[in-house]
N, C-alpha and C positions, 0 to 999 in steps of 0.2 A: 500060229500065234495062240497063246494061252487065253482059254475063255474065262480065266480066274483073276484077270487083270484087276488090280486094285492099287490104289495110292495111299499110302499110309499118312493119316491125318497129322501125325508129329513132322513128317517131312515136309508137308504142306505148311505147317506153322513155322517151322524153321526158316522155309523159304520166305515167307512174309516178313518175319522179324528181320532178316538179313536185308531184305529188299527195303524195308521200312527205315533202317538206320542208314542204309546207303543214300536213300533219297533224302533224308534228314540233313546229312552232310552236304550232299550236293547243292540242295536249294539254299542253306546258309552261306556256301561258298558263292552262289550267285549274287546273293544280295550282298554279301562283303565285298565282292571284286568289282560289282557295278552299282553302286549306291545312288547313283542319279539316274538309273534306267529303271522302268515299271515291267516288271515280269507279269506277262499276260497269259501264259500258258505254260503247263507242264505236263508232259505225257509220258506214258511207259508204254514199250511196244515189244511183241513178242513174235518170234517165228520158231515155234516148237516142233519138231519133229524127233524121230528116235535117233538119228544118227548125228545131228548138229544143232541142239537148240541154240538160238541166239535171242538175247534180251537186251533191250536198248532204252535209253531215256532220250528226251528231248525238251527244250524249253527255249523261251524267247522272250524277247523285250518290244514294247510298243516302238521304242527308238530304233531298234534294229529293223523292224518290219517297215517302218516310214522311209527309211534311209536307204534300205536295199533296192538294187535295180529290179525292175520287174519285165522279165522277158517272156512273153507267150509265143515268139516266132515258130516254135516248133510244135504248137498245138492247133487244133482244127478250129478253134475258136479263140477270141480275144479274151484272156483271162482277167478277172477283175481283181483290184487291189484285195478284196477280201479272201480270194482264192490263195493268194500267195500267205495271207495272214494265218490261214489254218493248215496249209500245205507243210506237213512236218518237215520236208525236205528242205524247206526254206528257212527253218528255225535257227537261231544263233547258237544253241548249245546242242551237242548230241555225244554220245559215247556209249560203251557198253556196261551192261550192268555185272558186277562181278558175283552177284546172287545166282547168276546162270549157272555156277559151278553145283549147285545145289539141285538144279533141274538135271544135270547129267547123273547125279547120284541117284535120283529118282527112277531115271530111265534104267540105270544099271540093276536096279531091284526088280525089274521086270521078268529078267532072265531070257530075254530074247536074243537068239544068237545071229539071227540075220535080219538085216533091214531093207525093207522095199517099200515101194509106194502104196501097196495094199495095206501095210501096216499103218502108215501115217494117216490114211484116209478111214480107217477102221472106226468103229466105235470107240474102242480104247483110245485111239490117237486123239478123237474128239474130247474124250473125257480128259486126258492128260492137257490139252491145249485150254480147255475151259476152266480146269482147275486151276491153272498156273494164272491165268487173266483174272480169276477171282480172287486170288491172293495177292495180286498187285493191286486191285481195287481196294482190298480191306487194307492194305498197307497205306494208301494214300488217304484213305478214310480215317483211319487211326491217327494219322499226322494231322488231319485237318480237325479232329476232334480235340487234339492236344493244343491247338492254335498255332502250330507252326507255319501255316500259309498266311497268318495275320487275322485280324478282325475288321468288321467294319468296311469301309471302302478300300483297304487293302486286299481284303479276301474277295470283295465282289469284282476286283478288277482281274481277278486270276480264275482261269479254267483249268481243271484237272480232267485228264483224259486216260484212257487206256485202250489200246488198239493194237492191230498187226499191220497198220499202214504207216510205214515211216519215212517213205519217200513219194515224191510225185503227187498224183492226185489226191486231194483229201476228201475223198467221197465214201471212206469205209464206213459202213452202219455201225460198227462197234464206237467210233468216236461219240457217237450220237447217245447210244446206250450208257456207256460209262459217263458221259458228262451229265447226263439227267441222274445217275446214281450218285455222282459225288460232289455235286454243285448245288449251292442254293437254288431254288426255282427260278429266280429272276435272273440269275446269272445263266443258267442253262437256256431259257427261253431266248435270250438275247443271242447267245453263242447259236443256237439252232437257226434264227433268222439269217446270220451272217452266213454261217457254215453252208446252208442251202443256197443263199444268193451267191456265193463264192463259187459254187459249182453249177451256177445257170440254172437253178431250179425255181419253181415258183414258191412265193411265201407260203411257210407251213401252217397248218392248224397246229399250233403248239400244244394246245390241250389234248388234242386226239393223238399226237406224237407220244405224250407223256404216258397216257393209258396203255398205247401199244408196247410201249418200252417195259413197262411194268410187267407185261405178260410174256416177255421173252426168256428163254432157258436160263441165260446168264444172269440176268436179273432176278429171277428165282432162286439160283444157286447161291448169288450173292447174299440175298437175305437169308437164306438158310443158315450160312456160314456165319453171318453176323449175329444171328440169334443163338448160335451154339456156344 
């Protein structure tokens, strides 16, 4: 693998812009098609490797969560309603992001001819993955600043998240990082309590969690890109 791996910032910007406009259209469609339901979560998910990158979206409504059957028979413990609320595999809407094609273009520019697990786990692989996640964070942030996700009570009812966990257990740490970075403080703290409780964990010290999240690599990269 080349030691000179770099990602063109213009390519990342193109990916962010494409993702932003796609999410704008998706979110407007959700609200148009289900005017009597309350959207409570919108998430973007990534599985980025050299050979087959895949990016997804997911969203759900309170009405869908409350009406869905809750089956924990295959689990080692009885799962709470809050587990099903935040487990992305249970959400109402899901699909592929068309902006994945730009990630293919980014990968093609690396010049790598052979794909193997060592490449995916390398520093370059981590850089690729984190860079894509940050651009998805920025896409959601820009839409939020525009007011696409509403104001006041409407915005406070919605949690935005970016993660690599799009099925099954809702315990991926990235959910917490992204929710902290993308949402108003009171929205994040309420989400964090429910999220931890849904995973059978003790109530968190939300203040300490916020400080810890601010020191993560993904949070620092997000702030750097936001300021650039």
